Structure formats: structure tokens, C-alpha cells
C-alpha positions in Angstrom: -8.3 -2.8 -8.1 -8.9 -1.5 -11.5 -5.9 -1.6 -13.8 -6.9 1.6 -15.2 -6.2 3.1 -12.0 -2.2 2.5 -12.5 -2.1 3.6 -16.3 0.6 5.7 -16.6 1.3 5.8 -13.0 3.4 2.8 -12.0 4.5 4.0 -8.4 0.9 4.2 -7.4 0.7 0.3 -7.6 3.9 0.3 -5.2 2.0 2.9 -2.8 -1.3 0.9 -2.8 0.6 -2.1 -2.0 2.5 -0.7 0.7 -1.0 0.2 2.3 -2.4 -3.2 1.8 0.5 -4.8 3.3 0.3 -2.4 6.2 -3.2 -3.8 6.7 -2.3 -7.4 6.1 -4.1 -7.5 3.0 -1.6 -8.1 0.5 -1.9 -11.4 -1.0 0.9 -13.7 -1.4 1.1 -13.6 -5.0 1.6 -9.8 -5.1 4.3 -10.1 -2.4 6.3 -12.5 -4.6 5.7 -10.1 -7.5 7.1 -7.3 -5.7 10.0 -9.2 -4.2 10.9 -10.2 -7.9 10.8 -6.7 -9.2 13.1 -5.7 -6.5 16.2 -5.6 -8.7 14.4 -3.4 -11.2 13.5 -1.0 -8.3 17.0 -0.9 -7.4 18.0 0.1 -10.9 15.3 3.0 -11.1 15.5 4.1 -7.5 18.8 3.2 -6.1 19.8 1.1 -3.0 17.3 0.1 -0.9 16.2 -2.7 1.7 13.2 -4.0 -0.2 10.2 -2.6 -2.1 8.6 -1.2 1.1 11.9 0.8 1.7 11.6 2.3 -1.9 8.2 3.6 -1.1 9.0 5.1 2.2 12.3 6.7 0.9 10.7 7.9 -2.2 7.7 9.4 -0.4 9.3 10.5 2.6 7.3 8.3 4.8 8.0 8.1 8.5 9.1 4.9 9.7 6.0 4.1 11.7 3.6 4.8 8.9 2.7 1.2 8.5 1.5 1.1 12.3 -0.5 4.1 11.8 -2.4 2.9 8.7 -3.0 -0.4 10.5 -4.4 1.6 13.4 -6.7 3.5 10.9 -8.0 0.4 9.2 -8.7 -1.3 12.5 -10.6 1.6 13.9 -12.7 2.1 10.8 -13.3 -1.5 10.2 -14.6 -1.8 13.5 -16.9 1.0 13.1 -18.1 -0.4 9.8 -18.9 -3.9 11.2 -20.8 -2.0 14.0 -23.0 -0.6 11.3 -23.3 -4.2 9.6 -21.0 -3.3 6.8 -18.2 -5.5 5.8 -15.0 -3.4 5.1 -13.0 -3.8 2.0 -9.4 -3.5 2.1 -8.9 -2.6 -1.5 -11.6 0.0 -1.2 -9.8 1.3 1.9 -6.5 1.5 0.2 -8.0 3.4 -2.9 -9.4 6.0 -0.5 -6.6 6.3 1.8 -4.1 6.6 -1.0 -6.1 9.3 -2.8 -7.0 11.3 0.0 -3.5 11.3 1.5 -1.0 11.0 -1.3 -2.4 12.1 -4.8 
């Protein structure tokens, strides 16, 4: 995703990462980076059980949201593939976050 997307919106990167993680598309380097910044996140957002918990608590997400996001991704991806289109997890994330959380 474009770096411009996150200019002035640092928490948006966490939300996008949350969605990518839910659909199994968050790469290992990004995961490691998020784990690395967890102490800073704790300073800013208070005690938590990992970066995903920071997002869940601050956005008031239900605990089963990752499973729901994954289901939406799987169903949508299957429909796209039936039409001969390869789904893009980053585009899905952008559209999902922009439609539901912004």
C-alpha cells in the first residue's frame, strides 16, 4: 500500500495490518516490525496483549472480528476467481478498511 495512505494517520497502518493478518496476508517482516513496536504501543495506548489487542481495544472490535474478516475475504476471493480475477489482499484491505472504519 502507498505510504501516502498513512501520512498523518499512524493508527491506520495498524488497522490495515490487523485486516491483513486476519486474512493471512501480513508478511513476516511486517509482523516482526509490529512486535518490535509493541513496547511503544504500550506507552501510547496502555497495557495490552500484543499489537492486535491495541487495535481491538481502541476500535472496540468484537473478539471474533478476525474470523469474520477472513470469511468475507474467502468468499469474495472465491467469487473473483470464478470470474477469472486474482484477488489482491492489499486492495481488499484498503477497500475493507475504507468502507468499514474510516
